[in-house]
N, C-alpha and C positions, 0 to 999 in steps of 0.2 A: 226260383228261390230254393236255397238249400235248407232242408229241415232236419237232415241226419248227416252227421260227420263221423266217420270211423277211420281209425289209423292203426297201423302196425307200430311196434315199439323198436325192437332191435334192428339197427341199420336204417331206420326211418326217422325216429326221434332222437335216438342216442346211438353211440357206437355199440357194436355187438357185446352184449353182457354188461353194458353200462347202466348206471343208476342215477347219474347226474343230469337230470332233466333241467333244461333252462327254466328258471322260475317264471319267466314271462309267459310260458305256456299256461300256467295256472290262471293268470289274469285273463288271458284270451278265452280260455275254456269257460270261465265264469261269465264273461261278457257274452259269449255265444249262447250259453244256457239262458241268460236273461233275455236274449233276443228270441228265444223259443227254439233254438237249434239243439237237438238231442246229440250228445257227444258220447262216443264209445271207443274202446280200445280193443282191437282184435290181435291177439298175440299167441305165439306158441307157448308162452309162459303159463304157469299155474296162476290161479286167482290171487293167492297171497302175495306173490311177487309183483303183479300188476297193481294191486291195491296199495301196496307199500309205496310204489313210485308216485301214485296219484292221490296220496292220502289227503292233501289239502282240498281236493275238489271231487272226491270219490262219491259224494252224495249225489244221487240222481244220475250217475254215470252208468253206462252199459259196459259190461265186461264180457267179451267174447273170448273165452279162455281156451287153452290147449288146442289151438288151431280150430276153434269154433265148435268143439265138442261139448262145451259147457257155457251156457249164457246165463248171466245173473245181473240183477240190479237191485240195490238197496236190500240185500239179503233175501230177495225173492228169486227163485230159479225159474227161468223161462223154459229151458230144456237141457237135457243131458243125454249124450250119445255114447253108449258103451260098446266096446269091441267084443267080438265073439270069444268066449273062453278058450276054445280049441285053437283059434288063431293066436291068441295071446301066448298060450303054452308053446306053440311051434316057434314063434319069434324069439321067445326066451331061450329056447334050446339052441337055435341057430346063432343068436347073438353071442352066446357063451363061447362059440367056436372062433370068434374073430379076435385075434390078438390085439391088445391095447384098447379094445372097445369097452365102454361102460354103458349099461342099460338102465334107463329110468322108467319106472312104472308109475304113471300118473293116475290118480283117482280125483274125485271132485275136490278134496281138501288136502291131499297129501301126496308127496312123491316118494316112492320106495326105491332103494338101490341096494345092491349086494356089495358093491365095492367099498373097501375101507380106505381108499386112496385119500390121504389128508388134504392134498392139493385140490382134489375135486370137491371134497366137503367144503373147503374154504371158499371155492368159487360159488357153489350153490348158496352158501350161507351169507357171505359178505358181498358178493357181486350181484347175485340174482335175488337175494332175500327169500329163498325158498323155504317152505316147510317140508322137511324131508326126514326120512328115517331109514337107517341101515338095517336090513333083515338078512338072515342066513340063506333064504331061498325065495326068490320072487314068485316061483311057481306055487308057493303056499299062501300067497296073499289072497285073502277072500274078498276084499272090496273090489267092486267092478272097475275095470280099467277103461279109461277114456282115451289114453294116448301112451304109446311106447316110444321113447326117444333113445337113439343110439348115439353116444358121444364118442368121437374119435378125433383126438387132437391133431393128427397128421394125415394128410392125403385122404380125407374123408370120402370124397366123391370117387376117387380111384379104388379104394378098398371096398366100399359099398357096391360100386358098379361091378366088381368082380365076384364078390363073395355073397352078396345079399340080394341086391335088386333083381337079378334075373329070376329068382325064385318067388319073390314076394310082391313085386310091383303091380302084378295083375290080380293079386288076392287082397291087398289092402291099399289104402290111399297113402302113398309115400311122397314126401317133399323135403328137400334140403332146407333147413332153417338156419342160416348163418354158415360159417365156414366149418364148424365142427359138429353139427347136429343133423341127424336124419330122423324125421318124425314119421311115425306110422299110426294111422287112425283107421276107423272103419270105412270101408268103401262107400262113397257117397257123402262122407263128411268132409267139410272144408270150411274155411272162413266165409266163402261166398254163400254157402247154404245157410250158415248162421246169420249172415247179413240179410238174406232174403227173408228168413223167419222174422227178424226184427222189423223189416219193412212191412210185412203183413200184419204184425202185431200192432204197429202204430199207424197203419194205413198210409205209408209213405211211398211215393213213386220212385222208380229208379232215377229219373231225372232230377229228383229232389235230394239225391244222395251224393255225398262226396267221400272219397276214400284215398288213403295214401299207403304205399307199400314199396318194398325194395327187393323181396326175394320170391322164390318159386311158390312158397306157401301163401303168397298174397294174390296170385293171379286170379283165382276164382272170385275173390272179393272185389278186385278192381273191375272185373267184368260185370258185376252187379251194380256198379255205381255210374251214374250219368257223368259225373265229374270225377274221373279217375286220374290220379297223379302217381307217377313213378318218381321217386327221389333221384336226384342227380347221380348218386352212387349206386343206383339199383343195377341188377343184372340186366343184360341186354334182352333176355326173354321177357322180362317184366316191362321194360320200356316199349317193347313192340305191342304189348297189350294195352297199356295206358294211353289215354287221350292226350295227356299233358305231362311235361317233365318239369319238376320243381328243382330248386337248388338242393345240393347234398345236405345230409343231416348236420354236418359240422357248420353249415351256414344257416341252419334252422329253416330249411326249405318249406317244410309243412307249416311252420309258424307264419311265414310270410304269406302263404296262400290263405291261411285261416284269418289273418288280419284283413284280407281283402273282402271277406264276407261281412265283416263288421263295418267296413267302409262303404258298402253298397247302400 
């Protein structure tokens, strides 16, 4: 019996950067909660962005934000995982050396950026519904950092693989999140660790957990779920880890599997 269901958002429920969630998800989520299933979203996005997407059903929902570095429910924080200040400063300095890259500094409630790129601002505001603020120097932000994301609109994996990953991949947890983002969080932090903390909090077993994902930052989460699903459009690395393959997000693969729980 499934008691906990957690899903990624971008590439899993909607297209990358999308905000148009199929309204039927809201009906099914409420029905699952009435059946006693705890529903949560585990995303690389900040809390404000996820909460906006799930506004009609966000009460009693779990939010595993910023790749699992911040977990909250009904305004009560379960835990928050900050990066080491020296590491943050080093990544800021190196990211500035990468042409066309834009760095995002995530805190519990706000994302800070240095870039004044109007197109990037529009994307954060209108597509992702982020709470963000432009500052002259990210190195001077005093709030604790829970995630640094590097946005690179073209050849993200190629550029990061040459200029960034060789230095940092063994010093922080790095994961590609979508085609244009590389996320950096504290070593040991990931969606799977956050999911495990939730399981312990509610005394829920791995075999009572269902999870959906599509990208590299979902792998640890899928490994903590007895019923793990890779969406049909997921990366091959994710499909190899998942126990099951659902239909792609444009066919609402996660929704189809969620309905099966209600039919049991």
